[in-house]
MIDOSE-1310 file (N, C-alpha, C; in nm, 2 decimals, decimal comma, always signed):
residues 286
mvte	+0,08/-0,12/+0,00/+0,00/+0,00/+0,00/+0,08/+0,13/+0,00; +0,21/+0,11/+0,04/+0,30/+0,23/+0,05/+0,32/+0,29/-0,09; +0,35/+0,20/-0,19/+0,38/+0,25/-0,32/+0,25/+0,31/-0,38; +0,14/+0,24/-0,37/+0,01/+0,29/-0,42/-0,03/+0,42/-0,36
tfdd	+0,00/+0,44/-0,24/-0,04/+0,57/-0,17/+0,05/+0,68/-0,23; +0,18/+0,66/-0,24/+0,27/+0,76/-0,29/+0,24/+0,79/-0,44; +0,19/+0,68/-0,51/+0,15/+0,70/-0,65/+0,03/+0,79/-0,66; -0,07/+0,77/-0,57/-0,19/+0,85/-0,57/-0,15/+1,00/-0,54
asdv	-0,06/+1,02/-0,45/-0,02/+1,16/-0,42/+0,06/+1,22/-0,54; +0,14/+1,14/-0,60/+0,22/+1,19/-0,71/+0,13/+1,24/-0,83; +0,03/+1,16/-0,85/-0,07/+1,20/-0,96/-0,13/+1,33/-0,93; -0,15/+1,36/-0,81/-0,21/+1,49/-0,77/-0,11/+1,61/-0,78
lgyd	+0,01/+1,58/-0,73/+0,11/+1,68/-0,72/+0,18/+1,71/-0,85; +0,18/+1,61/-0,94/+0,25/+1,63/-1,07/+0,40/+1,61/-1,07; +0,45/+1,54/-0,97/+0,59/+1,50/-0,96/+0,60/+1,37/-0,88; +0,71/+1,30/-0,89/+0,73/+1,17/-0,83/+0,77/+1,19/-0,68
lwhl	+0,67/+1,19/-0,59/+0,69/+1,22/-0,45/+0,78/+1,11/-0,39; +0,76/+0,99/-0,42/+0,84/+0,88/-0,36/+0,99/+0,90/-0,40; +1,02/+0,93/-0,53/+1,15/+0,95/-0,57/+1,22/+1,07/-0,50; +1,14/+1,18/-0,48/+1,19/+1,29/-0,41/+1,22/+1,26/-0,27
cqng	+1,14/+1,18/-0,20/+1,16/+1,15/-0,06/+1,28/+1,06/-0,05; +1,31/+0,97/-0,14/+1,42/+0,88/-0,13/+1,55/+0,94/-0,18; +1,54/+1,03/-0,27/+1,67/+1,08/-0,34/+1,69/+1,23/-0,33; +1,60/+1,30/-0,28/+1,62/+1,45/-0,27/+1,60/+1,52/-0,40
paed	+1,66/+1,64/-0,41/+1,75/+1,70/-0,31/+1,68/+1,76/-0,19; +1,75/+1,77/-0,08/+1,70/+1,81/+0,05/+1,63/+1,95/+0,04; +1,69/+2,04/-0,04/+1,64/+2,17/-0,04/+1,50/+2,18/-0,10; +1,47/+2,08/-0,19/+1,34/+2,07/-0,25/+1,24/+2,01/-0,15
lnqt	+1,29/+1,90/-0,08/+1,20/+1,83/+0,01/+1,17/+1,92/+0,13; +1,26/+2,01/+0,17/+1,24/+2,09/+0,29/+1,15/+2,21/+0,26; +1,11/+2,23/+0,14/+1,01/+2,34/+0,11/+0,87/+2,29/+0,17; +0,81/+2,38/+0,24/+0,68/+2,34/+0,31/+0,58/+2,29/+0,21
tvtq	+0,58/+2,34/+0,09/+0,48/+2,30/-0,01/+0,50/+2,15/-0,05; +0,62/+2,10/-0,02/+0,66/+1,96/-0,05/+0,65/+1,88/+0,08; +0,71/+1,94/+0,18/+0,71/+1,87/+0,31/+0,58/+1,83/+0,36; +0,48/+1,92/+0,35/+0,35/+1,89/+0,40/+0,28/+1,77/+0,33
pall	+0,28/+1,77/+0,19/+0,22/+1,65/+0,13/+0,30/+1,52/+0,16; +0,44/+1,53/+0,17/+0,52/+1,42/+0,20/+0,48/+1,35/+0,33; +0,47/+1,44/+0,44/+0,44/+1,39/+0,57/+0,30/+1,33/+0,57; +0,20/+1,39/+0,51/+0,07/+1,34/+0,50/+0,07/+1,20/+0,43
tasv	+0,14/+1,19/+0,32/+0,14/+1,07/+0,24/+0,20/+0,95/+0,32; +0,31/+0,98/+0,39/+0,38/+0,88/+0,47/+0,29/+0,83/+0,58; +0,22/+0,92/+0,65/+0,13/+0,88/+0,75/+0,01/+0,79/+0,70; -0,05/+0,84/+0,59/-0,16/+0,76/+0,54/-0,12/+0,63/+0,48
alwr	+0,00/+0,62/+0,43/+0,05/+0,50/+0,38/+0,07/+0,39/+0,49; +0,12/+0,44/+0,60/+0,13/+0,35/+0,72/-0,01/+0,31/+0,77; -0,10/+0,40/+0,77/-0,23/+0,37/+0,82/-0,30/+0,27/+0,73; -0,28/+0,28/+0,60/-0,33/+0,18/+0,50/-0,27/+0,05/+0,52
ewcv	-0,14/+0,04/+0,55/-0,07/-0,08/+0,58/-0,13/-0,15/+0,70; -0,16/-0,07/+0,80/-0,22/-0,12/+0,93/-0,36/-0,18/+0,90; -0,44/-0,11/+0,81/-0,57/-0,16/+0,78/-0,56/-0,29/+0,70; -0,47/-0,29/+0,60/-0,46/-0,41/+0,52/-0,42/-0,53/+0,60
aegr	-0,34/-0,51/+0,70/-0,29/-0,62/+0,79/-0,39/-0,65/+0,90; -0,51/-0,59/+0,89/-0,62/-0,61/+0,98/-0,59/-0,58/+1,12; -0,51/-0,46/+1,13/-0,49/-0,41/+1,27/-0,61/-0,37/+1,33; -0,61/-0,36/+1,46/-0,73/-0,33/+1,54/-0,78/-0,19/+1,51
rpdf	-0,90/-0,17/+1,49/-0,96/-0,04/+1,46/-0,95/+0,05/+1,59; -0,90/+0,17/+1,57/-0,89/+0,26/+1,69/-1,02/+0,31/+1,74; -1,03/+0,35/+1,86/-1,15/+0,41/+1,92/-1,15/+0,56/+1,89; -1,03/+0,62/+1,88/-1,01/+0,76/+1,85/-0,89/+0,78/+1,76
vagh	-0,88/+0,89/+1,69/-0,76/+0,93/+1,61/-0,73/+1,07/+1,65; -0,61/+1,11/+1,64/-0,57/+1,25/+1,66/-0,44/+1,27/+1,58; -0,41/+1,40/+1,54/-0,29/+1,43/+1,47/-0,24/+1,57/+1,52; -0,11/+1,58/+1,52/-0,05/+1,71/+1,57/-0,03/+1,80/+1,45
slge	-0,10/+1,92/+1,45/-0,08/+2,02/+1,35/-0,12/+1,96/+1,21; -0,02/+1,95/+1,12/-0,05/+1,89/+0,99/-0,11/+1,75/+1,00; -0,07/+1,68/+1,11/-0,11/+1,54/+1,13/-0,26/+1,53/+1,14; -0,33/+1,64/+1,17/-0,48/+1,63/+1,18/-0,54/+1,59/+1,05
ysal	-0,48/+1,63/+0,94/-0,53/+1,59/+0,81/-0,52/+1,44/+0,79; -0,41/+1,38/+0,83/-0,40/+1,24/+0,83/-0,50/+1,17/+0,91; -0,53/+1,23/+1,03/-0,63/+1,17/+1,12/-0,77/+1,18/+1,05; -0,80/+1,29/+0,98/-0,93/+1,30/+0,92/-0,94/+1,20/+0,80
vaae	-0,83/+1,17/+0,73/-0,83/+1,07/+0,63/-0,86/+0,93/+0,69; -0,79/+0,90/+0,80/-0,80/+0,77/+0,87/-0,95/+0,76/+0,92; -1,01/+0,87/+0,96/-1,15/+0,86/+1,01/-1,25/+0,86/+0,90; -1,20/+0,86/+0,77/-1,29/+0,86/+0,66/-1,38/+0,99/+0,65
sldf	-1,33/+1,10/+0,71/-1,40/+1,22/+0,69/-1,35/+1,30/+0,57; -1,23/+1,28/+0,54/-1,16/+1,36/+0,43/-1,10/+1,26/+0,33; -1,13/+1,27/+0,20/-1,07/+1,19/+0,10/-0,92/+1,22/+0,09; -0,84/+1,11/+0,07/-0,69/+1,13/+0,07/-0,65/+1,23/-0,05
veav	-0,70/+1,21/-0,16/-0,66/+1,30/-0,28/-0,69/+1,44/-0,24; -0,81/+1,47/-0,19/-0,84/+1,60/-0,15/-0,75/+1,65/-0,04; -0,71/+1,57/+0,05/-0,62/+1,61/+0,16/-0,48/+1,65/+0,10; -0,43/+1,57/+0,00/-0,31/+1,61/-0,06/-0,31/+1,75/-0,12
klvq	-0,42/+1,77/-0,19/-0,44/+1,91/-0,25/-0,44/+2,02/-0,15; -0,51/+1,99/-0,04/-0,53/+2,09/+0,07/-0,40/+2,12/+0,14; -0,32/+2,01/+0,17/-0,20/+2,04/+0,24/-0,09/+2,11/+0,16; -0,10/+2,08/+0,03/-0,01/+2,15/-0,06/-0,05/+2,30/-0,07
lrge	-0,18/+2,33/-0,07/-0,23/+2,47/-0,07/-0,19/+2,53/+0,07; -0,22/+2,45/+0,17/-0,19/+2,50/+0,31/-0,04/+2,55/+0,32; +0,05/+2,47/+0,26/+0,19/+2,51/+0,26/+0,21/+2,64/+0,19; +0,15/+2,65/+0,07/+0,17/+2,77/-0,01/+0,11/+2,89/+0,07
lmqd	+0,00/+2,88/+0,12/-0,07/+2,99/+0,20/+0,01/+3,03/+0,32; +0,06/+2,94/+0,39/+0,15/+2,96/+0,51/+0,28/+3,03/+0,47; +0,34/+2,99/+0,36/+0,46/+3,05/+0,32/+0,44/+3,19/+0,27; +0,33/+3,22/+0,21/+0,30/+3,35/+0,16/+0,25/+3,45/+0,26
avpa	+0,21/+3,40/+0,38/+0,14/+3,48/+0,47/+0,23/+3,58/+0,54; +0,36/+3,54/+0,56/+0,45/+3,63/+0,62/+0,58/+3,64/+0,54; +0,62/+3,76/+0,51/+0,75/+3,77/+0,43/+0,87/+3,71/+0,50; +0,96/+3,65/+0,42/+1,07/+3,58/+0,47/+1,15/+3,67/+0,57
gegk	+1,18/+3,61/+0,68/+1,26/+3,68/+0,78/+1,18/+3,76/+0,88; +1,05/+3,77/+0,86/+0,97/+3,85/+0,95/+0,90/+3,77/+1,05; +0,90/+3,64/+1,04/+0,83/+3,55/+1,14/+0,94/+3,46/+1,20; +0,90/+3,40/+1,32/+0,99/+3,31/+1,38/+0,92/+3,22/+1,48
maai	+0,97/+3,11/+1,51/+0,92/+3,02/+1,61/+1,04/+2,98/+1,71; +1,00/+2,95/+1,83/+1,11/+2,91/+1,92/+1,05/+2,80/+2,02; +1,14/+2,72/+2,07/+1,10/+2,61/+2,17/+1,14/+2,66/+2,30; +1,05/+2,65/+2,40/+1,07/+2,69/+2,54/+1,07/+2,56/+2,62
igle	+1,17/+2,53/+2,69/+1,18/+2,41/+2,77/+1,20/+2,44/+2,92; +1,12/+2,38/+3,00/+1,14/+2,39/+3,14/+1,06/+2,50/+3,21; +0,96/+2,55/+3,15/+0,87/+2,65/+3,21/+0,72/+2,60/+3,21; +0,65/+2,64/+3,31/+0,50/+2,61/+3,31/+0,44/+2,68/+3,20
dadv	+0,33/+2,62/+3,15/+0,26/+2,68/+3,04/+0,22/+2,82/+3,06; +0,16/+2,85/+3,18/+0,12/+2,98/+3,22/+0,23/+3,08/+3,22; +0,35/+3,04/+3,25/+0,47/+3,13/+3,25/+0,50/+3,17/+3,11; +0,49/+3,07/+3,02/+0,52/+3,10/+2,88/+0,42/+3,19/+2,82
vaac	+0,30/+3,17/+2,85/+0,19/+3,26/+2,80/+0,21/+3,40/+2,85; +0,25/+3,41/+2,98/+0,27/+3,54/+3,04/+0,39/+3,61/+2,98; +0,50/+3,53/+2,95/+0,62/+3,59/+2,88/+0,58/+3,65/+2,75; +0,50/+3,58/+2,67/+0,46/+3,62/+2,54/+0,38/+3,75/+2,55
eeaa	+0,29/+3,76/+2,65/+0,21/+3,88/+2,67/+0,30/+4,00/+2,71; +0,40/+3,97/+2,79/+0,49/+4,08/+2,83/+0,58/+4,13/+2,71; +0,61/+4,03/+2,62/+0,71/+4,06/+2,51/+0,64/+4,12/+2,39; +0,51/+4,11/+2,38/+0,44/+4,14/+2,26/+0,46/+4,29/+2,22
qgdv	+0,44/+4,38/+2,31/+0,46/+4,52/+2,28/+0,39/+4,57/+2,15; +0,27/+4,52/+2,13/+0,20/+4,56/+2,00/+0,23/+4,47/+1,89; +0,32/+4,38/+1,90/+0,35/+4,28/+1,79/+0,28/+4,15/+1,83; +0,29/+4,05/+1,74/+0,23/+3,92/+1,76/+0,34/+3,82/+1,81
vaav	+0,31/+3,76/+1,93/+0,39/+3,65/+1,97/+0,30/+3,57/+2,07; +0,29/+3,44/+2,06/+0,20/+3,36/+2,14/+0,25/+3,22/+2,15; +0,21/+3,15/+2,26/+0,24/+3,01/+2,28/+0,15/+2,94/+2,18; +0,20/+2,85/+2,09/+0,12/+2,80/+1,98/+0,12/+2,64/+1,98
nfna	+0,22/+2,58/+2,05/+0,22/+2,43/+2,06/+0,24/+2,40/+2,20; +0,14/+2,35/+2,27/+0,15/+2,29/+2,40/+0,18/+2,14/+2,39; +0,31/+2,11/+2,37/+0,35/+1,98/+2,32/+0,35/+1,88/+2,44; +0,39/+1,92/+2,56/+0,41/+1,83/+2,67/+0,44/+1,92/+2,79
pgqv	+0,42/+1,88/+2,91/+0,45/+1,96/+3,03/+0,60/+2,01/+3,02; +0,62/+2,14/+3,03/+0,75/+2,19/+3,02/+0,81/+2,20/+2,88; +0,72/+2,18/+2,78/+0,77/+2,19/+2,64/+0,67/+2,26/+2,56; +0,69/+2,39/+2,53/+0,60/+2,47/+2,46/+0,67/+2,54/+2,35
viag	+0,61/+2,56/+2,23/+0,66/+2,63/+2,12/+0,59/+2,77/+2,11; +0,66/+2,87/+2,08/+0,60/+3,00/+2,06/+0,63/+3,05/+1,92; +0,54/+3,14/+1,87/+0,55/+3,19/+1,73/+0,50/+3,33/+1,72; +0,55/+3,40/+1,62/+0,50/+3,54/+1,60/+0,60/+3,61/+1,51
saaa	+0,59/+3,75/+1,52/+0,69/+3,83/+1,45/+0,83/+3,81/+1,51; +0,93/+3,82/+1,43/+1,06/+3,78/+1,47/+1,11/+3,86/+1,59; +1,09/+3,99/+1,59/+1,14/+4,07/+1,70/+1,07/+4,04/+1,83; +0,94/+4,01/+1,82/+0,86/+3,98/+1,94/+0,90/+3,84/+2,00
vera	+0,93/+3,75/+1,91/+0,97/+3,62/+1,95/+1,11/+3,63/+2,02; +1,20/+3,71/+1,97/+1,33/+3,73/+2,03/+1,31/+3,79/+2,17; +1,22/+3,88/+2,19/+1,19/+3,94/+2,32/+1,14/+3,83/+2,42; +1,05/+3,75/+2,36/+0,98/+3,65/+2,45/+1,09/+3,54/+2,49
ietc	+1,18/+3,51/+2,40/+1,29/+3,42/+2,44/+1,37/+3,47/+2,56; +1,40/+3,60/+2,55/+1,48/+3,66/+2,67/+1,39/+3,66/+2,79; +1,26/+3,69/+2,78/+1,18/+3,69/+2,90/+1,16/+3,56/+2,96; +1,15/+3,45/+2,87/+1,14/+3,32/+2,92/+1,27/+3,28/+3,00
kekg	+1,38/+3,32/+2,94/+1,51/+3,29/+3,01/+1,51/+3,35/+3,15; +1,46/+3,48/+3,16/+1,46/+3,55/+3,28/+1,36/+3,48/+3,38; +1,26/+3,42/+3,33/+1,17/+3,34/+3,42/+1,22/+3,21/+3,46; +1,33/+3,17/+3,41/+1,39/+3,04/+3,45/+1,38/+2,93/+3,35
arka	+1,35/+2,95/+3,22/+1,35/+2,85/+3,13/+1,48/+2,77/+3,12; +1,48/+2,64/+3,11/+1,60/+2,57/+3,10/+1,67/+2,59/+2,96; +1,58/+2,60/+2,86/+1,62/+2,63/+2,72/+1,52/+2,72/+2,66; +1,56/+2,81/+2,57/+1,47/+2,89/+2,49/+1,55/+2,92/+2,36
mplp	+1,51/+2,85/+2,26/+1,59/+2,85/+2,14/+1,51/+2,86/+2,01; +1,55/+2,95/+1,92/+1,48/+2,96/+1,79/+1,48/+2,83/+1,71; +1,37/+2,80/+1,64/+1,36/+2,69/+1,56/+1,39/+2,72/+1,41; +1,45/+2,63/+1,34/+1,49/+2,65/+1,20/+1,38/+2,65/+1,10
vsvp	+1,27/+2,73/+1,12/+1,16/+2,73/+1,03/+1,13/+2,87/+0,99; +1,07/+2,89/+0,88/+1,05/+3,03/+0,82/+0,91/+3,07/+0,85; +0,82/+2,98/+0,88/+0,67/+3,01/+0,89/+0,63/+3,01/+1,04; +0,58/+3,12/+1,09/+0,53/+3,12/+1,23/+0,39/+3,06/+1,24
shca	+0,38/+2,93/+1,25/+0,26/+2,86/+1,25/+0,17/+2,88/+1,37; +0,04/+2,86/+1,35/-0,06/+2,86/+1,46/-0,07/+2,99/+1,54; -0,03/+3,10/+1,48/-0,05/+3,23/+1,55/-0,13/+3,32/+1,47; -0,16/+3,44/+1,52/-0,25/+3,53/+1,45/-0,20/+3,58/+1,32
lmkg	-0,07/+3,56/+1,29/-0,02/+3,60/+1,16/-0,07/+3,51/+1,05; -0,13/+3,40/+1,09/-0,18/+3,30/+0,99/-0,33/+3,32/+0,96; -0,39/+3,43/+1,01/-0,54/+3,45/+0,99/-0,57/+3,47/+0,85; -0,49/+3,55/+0,78/-0,51/+3,57/+0,63/-0,51/+3,44/+0,56
aaeq	-0,41/+3,35/+0,59/-0,40/+3,22/+0,52/-0,52/+3,14/+0,55; -0,57/+3,15/+0,68/-0,69/+3,07/+0,72/-0,81/+3,11/+0,64; -0,82/+3,24/+0,61/-0,94/+3,29/+0,53/-0,93/+3,23/+0,39; -0,81/+3,23/+0,33/-0,80/+3,17/+0,20/-0,82/+3,02/+0,20
laea	-0,77/+2,95/+0,31/-0,80/+2,81/+0,32/-0,95/+2,78/+0,33; -1,02/+2,87/+0,40/-1,16/+2,85/+0,42/-1,23/+2,86/+0,29; -1,19/+2,95/+0,20/-1,25/+2,96/+0,07/-1,23/+2,83/-0,01; -1,11/+2,77/+0,00/-1,08/+2,65/-0,08/-1,16/+2,53/-0,02
ledv	-1,18/+2,53/+0,11/-1,26/+2,43/+0,17/-1,41/+2,43/+0,14; -1,46/+2,54/+0,09/-1,60/+2,55/+0,06/-1,63/+2,44/-0,05; -1,53/+2,41/-0,13/-1,56/+2,32/-0,24/-1,52/+2,17/-0,21; -1,48/+2,15/-0,09/-1,43/+2,02/-0,05/-1,54/+1,95/+0,04
tfnd	-1,57/+1,83/+0,01/-1,67/+1,75/+0,08/-1,61/+1,69/+0,20; -1,66/+1,71/+0,32/-1,62/+1,64/+0,44/-1,74/+1,55/+0,48; -1,71/+1,43/+0,53/-1,81/+1,34/+0,58/-1,80/+1,33/+0,73; -1,91/+1,29/+0,79/-1,90/+1,27/+0,93/-1,80/+1,16/+0,96
arip	-1,71/+1,18/+1,06/-1,61/+1,08/+1,08/-1,66/+0,95/+1,13; -1,60/+0,84/+1,08/-1,64/+0,71/+1,13/-1,56/+0,67/+1,26; -1,46/+0,75/+1,29/-1,38/+0,74/+1,42/-1,37/+0,88/+1,47; -1,41/+0,90/+1,60/-1,40/+1,03/+1,66/-1,25/+1,09/+1,64
vvqn	-1,25/+1,21/+1,61/-1,12/+1,28/+1,59/-1,10/+1,38/+1,70; -0,99/+1,37/+1,78/-0,96/+1,46/+1,89/-0,89/+1,58/+1,82; -0,95/+1,70/+1,81/-0,89/+1,80/+1,73/-0,80/+1,90/+1,81; -0,71/+1,96/+1,74/-0,60/+2,04/+1,80/-0,66/+2,16/+1,87
vnar	-0,76/+2,23/+1,82/-0,80/+2,36/+1,87/-0,87/+2,35/+2,00; -0,94/+2,24/+2,04/-1,01/+2,23/+2,16/-0,99/+2,10/+2,24; -0,91/+2,01/+2,18/-0,87/+1,88/+2,25/-1,00/+1,80/+2,28; -1,10/+1,81/+2,20/-1,22/+1,74/+2,22/-1,25/+1,65/+2,10
patd	-1,31/+1,53/+2,12/-1,34/+1,44/+2,01/-1,47/+1,49/+1,93; -1,46/+1,48/+1,80/-1,57/+1,53/+1,72/-1,59/+1,43/+1,60; -1,71/+1,42/+1,55/-1,74/+1,34/+1,43/-1,82/+1,42/+1,33; -1,88/+1,53/+1,37/-1,96/+1,61/+1,28/-1,88/+1,67/+1,17
aael	-1,92/+1,65/+1,04/-1,84/+1,70/+0,93/-1,82/+1,85/+0,94; -1,92/+1,93/+0,96/-1,91/+2,07/+0,97/-1,82/+2,12/+1,08; -1,83/+2,06/+1,19/-1,74/+2,09/+1,30/-1,59/+2,06/+1,27; -1,57/+1,95/+1,21/-1,43/+1,91/+1,18/-1,37/+2,00/+1,08
ksnl	-1,45/+2,05/+0,98/-1,40/+2,14/+0,88/-1,37/+2,28/+0,94; -1,47/+2,33/+1,02/-1,45/+2,46/+1,09/-1,33/+2,46/+1,18; -1,31/+2,36/+1,25/-1,19/+2,35/+1,34/-1,06/+2,34/+1,27; -1,06/+2,28/+1,15/-0,94/+2,27/+1,07/-0,90/+2,41/+1,02
ikql	-0,99/+2,49/+0,99/-0,96/+2,63/+0,95/-0,90/+2,71/+1,07; -0,97/+2,70/+1,19/-0,92/+2,76/+1,31/-0,78/+2,72/+1,35; -0,75/+2,59/+1,32/-0,62/+2,53/+1,36/-0,51/+2,61/+1,30; -0,52/+2,67/+1,19/-0,41/+2,74/+1,12/-0,36/+2,86/+1,21
yspv	-0,45/+2,92/+1,28/-0,41/+3,04/+1,36/-0,43/+3,02/+1,51; -0,45/+2,90/+1,55/-0,48/+2,87/+1,70/-0,38/+2,77/+1,75; -0,36/+2,77/+1,88/-0,26/+2,68/+1,94/-0,30/+2,53/+1,92; -0,19/+2,45/+1,91/-0,21/+2,30/+1,91/-0,21/+2,25/+2,06
lwtd	-0,33/+2,21/+2,11/-0,34/+2,16/+2,24/-0,31/+2,02/+2,26; -0,18/+1,98/+2,23/-0,15/+1,84/+2,23/-0,15/+1,77/+2,37; -0,10/+1,84/+2,47/-0,10/+1,79/+2,60/-0,24/+1,76/+2,64; -0,33/+1,85/+2,62/-0,47/+1,83/+2,66/-0,54/+1,72/+2,57
svrt	-0,50/+1,71/+2,45/-0,55/+1,61/+2,36/-0,52/+1,47/+2,41; -0,39/+1,45/+2,45/-0,35/+1,32/+2,51/-0,43/+1,29/+2,64; -0,44/+1,39/+2,72/-0,52/+1,37/+2,84/-0,67/+1,34/+2,81; -0,72/+1,40/+2,71/-0,86/+1,36/+2,67/-0,86/+1,21/+2,63
ltge	-0,77/+1,17/+2,56/-0,77/+1,03/+2,52/-0,76/+0,93/+2,64; -0,67/+0,96/+2,73/-0,66/+0,88/+2,85/-0,78/+0,89/+2,93; -0,84/+1,01/+2,94/-0,97/+1,02/+3,01/-1,08/+0,95/+2,95; -1,07/+0,92/+2,82/-1,18/+0,84/+2,75/-1,15/+0,69/+2,76
gvgi	-1,04/+0,66/+2,83/-1,01/+0,52/+2,86/-0,91/+0,45/+2,76; -0,85/+0,54/+2,68/-0,75/+0,48/+2,58/-0,63/+0,43/+2,66; -0,59/+0,30/+2,64/-0,48/+0,24/+2,71/-0,36/+0,21/+2,63; -0,37/+0,23/+2,50/-0,26/+0,20/+2,41/-0,28/+0,28/+2,28
aaec	-0,17/+0,32/+2,22/-0,18/+0,40/+2,10/-0,07/+0,36/+2,00; -0,09/+0,40/+1,87/+0,00/+0,37/+1,76/+0,03/+0,50/+1,69; +0,15/+0,53/+1,66/+0,19/+0,65/+1,58/+0,22/+0,61/+1,44; +0,14/+0,67/+1,35/+0,16/+0,64/+1,20/+0,23/+0,76/+1,14
gagk	+0,35/+0,75/+1,12/+0,43/+0,86/+1,06/+0,58/+0,84/+1,06; +0,65/+0,94/+1,01/+0,79/+0,93/+1,01/+0,85/+0,97/+1,14; +0,92/+0,88/+1,20/+0,98/+0,91/+1,33/+0,90/+0,87/+1,45; +0,94/+0,92/+1,57/+0,88/+0,88/+1,70/+0,86/+1,01/+1,78
vlag	+0,83/+1,12/+1,72/+0,82/+1,24/+1,79/+0,70/+1,24/+1,88; +0,58/+1,20/+1,83/+0,46/+1,20/+1,91/+0,47/+1,10/+2,03; +0,53/+0,98/+2,00/+0,55/+0,89/+2,11/+0,64/+0,95/+2,22; +0,74/+1,02/+2,18/+0,82/+1,09/+2,28/+0,74/+1,19/+2,36
lvkr	+0,66/+1,27/+2,30/+0,57/+1,37/+2,37/+0,47/+1,30/+2,46; +0,41/+1,19/+2,41/+0,31/+1,12/+2,50/+0,38/+1,07/+2,62; +0,50/+1,02/+2,61/+0,58/+0,97/+2,72/+0,59/+1,08/+2,83; +0,61/+1,20/+2,79/+0,63/+1,31/+2,88/+0,49/+1,35/+2,94
idrk	+0,39/+1,32/+2,87/+0,25/+1,36/+2,92/+0,20/+1,26/+3,02; +0,21/+1,13/+2,97/+0,15/+1,02/+3,05/+0,24/+0,89/+3,03; +0,32/+0,87/+3,12/+0,42/+0,75/+3,10/+0,34/+0,62/+3,10; +0,22/+0,62/+3,15/+0,14/+0,49/+3,16/+0,08/+0,45/+3,02
lpvh	+0,08/+0,55/+2,93/+0,02/+0,52/+2,80/+0,13/+0,47/+2,70; +0,13/+0,35/+2,66/+0,23/+0,30/+2,57/+0,19/+0,34/+2,42; +0,29/+0,39/+2,35/+0,27/+0,43/+2,21/+0,37/+0,35/+2,12; +0,31/+0,28/+2,02/+0,40/+0,21/+1,93/+0,41/+0,29/+1,80
sies	+0,53/+0,32/+1,76/+0,56/+0,39/+1,63/+0,57/+0,29/+1,52; +0,48/+0,28/+1,43/+0,48/+0,17/+1,33/+0,55/+0,22/+1,20; +0,68/+0,25/+1,21/+0,75/+0,31/+1,10/+0,83/+0,20/+1,03; +0,82/+0,07/+1,07/+0,89/-0,04/+1,00/+0,80/-0,16/+1,01
pdam	+0,83/-0,26/+0,93/+0,75/-0,39/+0,93/+0,76/-0,45/+1,07; +0,88/-0,46/+1,13/+0,89/-0,52/+1,26/+0,82/-0,44/+1,37; +0,82/-0,31/+1,36/+0,75/-0,23/+1,46/+0,60/-0,24/+1,44; +0,55/-0,26/+1,32/+0,41/-0,28/+1,30/+0,37/-0,41/+1,35
aaam	+0,45/-0,51/+1,33/+0,42/-0,65/+1,39/+0,41/-0,64/+1,54; +0,50/-0,58/+1,60/+0,51/-0,56/+1,75/+0,38/-0,49/+1,80; +0,35/-0,38/+1,72/+0,23/-0,30/+1,76/+0,10/-0,39/+1,75; +0,09/-0,46/+1,64/-0,03/-0,54/+1,63/-0,04/-0,65/+1,73
eafg	+0,07/-0,70/+1,77/+0,07/-0,80/+1,88/+0,02/-0,73/+2,01; +0,08/-0,61/+2,04/+0,04/-0,54/+2,16/-0,10/-0,50/+2,16; -0,15/-0,46/+2,05/-0,29/-0,42/+2,04/-0,38/-0,54/+2,06; -0,34/-0,65/+2,01/-0,42/-0,77/+2,02/-0,43/-0,81/+2,17
ks	-0,34/-0,78/+2,25/-0,34/-0,81/+2,39/-0,41/-0,71/+2,48; -0,43/-0,59/+2,42/-0,48/-0,48/+2,50/-0,63/-0,49/+2,53
């Protein structure tokens, strides 16, 4: 299913996505208009492999930022081909929303969420800077105009942050600077059909499960300029009785975050055949 999924995406994009992922060049792959479809396709390919292997059907799905599109595909709310088109457009809109060099993101490690929020409020001084990814306790990402983010970094250090470091990205995601991009995305979404989800999707903007097509679409638009409530999303899942999870995607980033949020929740990253086999065995016993 991996080859077929990448072929489907390549037909939409007009270039060989699999070849680009395997052979580069890196400067092309690192463009957000390419990175976003690539990550979506990798996640959906692994999900399809899971389904073909008759892996256990999940009670909930969730995705971090871009990953919410993969979750919507898995929940059968959004068609994969439409999702590829949307994330390519999403990348273009995000890239165009803020001139190069004028936006910035930074990771803040070792502060309480409330302290990071307060630091951003103190540092704003009429500019945009906000906490935008609540990834795990003591791990928050901020975004906004470059100068305001730099001020917030210094304020976080003064408040006792263990680390406060700029991230190597050009787009300040999930902050108010993305509202224009969200308006354009909303226009594009008017022509895209969403179905009621067959699996509840815990969405980024409110950390609540939803199945209603209109609600899922609306929250996907808000997501572009709103914080990703990942810590709360994981706590929602455990509160709903989830006792085991699988990560469909490149790497083990989400598994690492979940470990920081709730060490009792095992997460299997199914990025290889052996890992998928181990996950299926674990799910079978859960």
